[in-house]
Steps between C-alpha positions, in 0.01 A plus 500: 500500500793737488470847353715404206356166428317417174134418516289292265228773496486848639142639534465878520181608681363349821120550455257212473624389157875552566493319836297217355741471212800473745322232693384309194854477352667433838265212542673347191827506686633804306714758673280809511562862605228764553574871472242741641511874565340480845395222726122486522317615816360224713135431441263578783135379514402826667622707200353330181678575176279699262652304208323162473494228235233257382730204537445209260512127587800415283710761678379385838639161400831660400540665842387177667809340341715742696325425824364857503137473404387344829664782687304749283179318571561487866574876511221647281375391160132554420359233266240614251251245379298701248552784255226730366564733200240742355473821305349826624323538172293181553485169342600157639740404775805276480525265798759257614440256782758264663237235559431478131870436436526240780732722707498639850596845380576686168808672653615714785529870580852546647698814597822566323682577819403161654622309190830687503551445870444120480706457189795687649474288820572203279799641314759418767354153546546444126864618510439805285784758539310828565669833419289774651500787507684514164428639152637397161716775354664324201460184289754315291418174318646260251441144386610356841285714726433842661683724738303748712661787685300617805489832669668359813818434301444127474456289192283202413596259223250241371415296200160666459344816652123545544344843493216508749542858608170643384358703216787748504756221511861620524639159393266473188622851400867415551450186279360717224141385542227722350132514576178611331282713725154641504378716787128457564452845656337310788594427862396219728357628831551246777366482858340264751133544571212354696167427330147497627455148377749199519745463212391140467855382423441641158713720278278765345570714195278768347597652175436877471581732209781650718650157564434181699434499875614187671390412854703208635427301818742540783545389860275591789206587268693780329548541129778641285418720207675585175309783334626592155449869421633764258795688657311817577200315645734275713653820645154632585401172674820498703428855617149423626441466874398153628126557490500636149727224375269241655197650317689514166619138539163363598342682204764370257436143625118554465453408866551138425645428846318779681668818634877500490746655744872544469703346785854584372687779331469520117768491239517492115741362252536587127385232249677415184563222246873422466661206318876422464587438148688191607522291816870418444800719423808283475525348845257732662141374538205734571207398721209645679422876475840550333353303212134583503269744672131439437168663597387379850143433400563126500739492790754308300821706525682300767354173373659562161827580655499181710419294187815645353682350800321165478580467129863586558525244792349231281738576210802486722375185680445327170858582390640369828314178463643460155851592618490785244612855532218675681638847407552438133394801283250288291328374818478848651367624164229238492386595851501873399295451179233305674470740792505805273218358295280397791554829685438716194174306435384552847598866516319587175191301610470704823572821294214410262261433787585832666454686166166331437355560845659836590295685244159661475485475124163366385622203296728373769241553769246297305748220452643465855212373704384234256859370474520451874159347503593260218814376685292474820244276327768266366660317799764324287621845370502635853710206610754553216534867593553420873742214435703729276519758777576237763789352300336151497 
């Protein structure tokens, strides 16, 4: 595509959600451009990405449609077959088991860098016009479409633009989009560890008054942790030497998998709840972290973003089958209303869980364990909860 040509869609942001969006719409024979500030580094199996996702079955199916998911599985994707969730204050345990649902696995633990690498490898095959490195500097839009001016002096014209450029989205801001935001005052400490006992292909999560500690199965017997802590406490944990960190981590997990030992560097990222007030601004659509940032306790951030993409693909495909205008404002508005409602419901549900369990107040403490135990003793309820998270 020439630098002055008009696209059907321009996607801004080439992370997992943005690259998947470009592939999904290109797969419908639309002309798609992708603008990204920097080409991603190539994934290397010897340098695992600290950022991992609990990848859901519906999104594995989405990537399979691009011919990407098999490449991810062949590289490194750790299936998890069970989940165990319990509270440090005692009470029952909530358990999920793939066998009970008639599945081989509940989902997969996958590195962000691997997903991005394999999605980008498919962009050229799909005919996506990639502009990288390039940043959006200005936006103009009218009833016919959008015009983006990039920092390399070029311009991209399209019928529709998609903001997939992260929580601090430039395109969303240029379109006039506003967000509601709540900082949790917490950080998620991440690292890879080895445990004294096998991880059993199980995703473990223990709720502590300071925040949840997730231990996720990974390749070669390792595990990935996401340890939610108040900001000050997270800074202290990051400053510990390896032996002290291992002791603190093992204690926080109540020794459930035996002694723990860090086998990677540690990092931390700030946690917040952020929701765009709308998923559409004229002919600019907002998806992924640009539209919603949620607490990581359920591992659903990227899954929600990919469901934005799947819903958009389905809406466009339906219009094309009907020989209707796939980019009509009413159609885009319907997609935006549904996604805004579903994402807000999920975000506030995770927020409520975090508030309930990240507290040492007596009444909440007395309530938490029995609630988990009740859900664990009701298999139909456990199945509903898992199927909701899995997008099935």
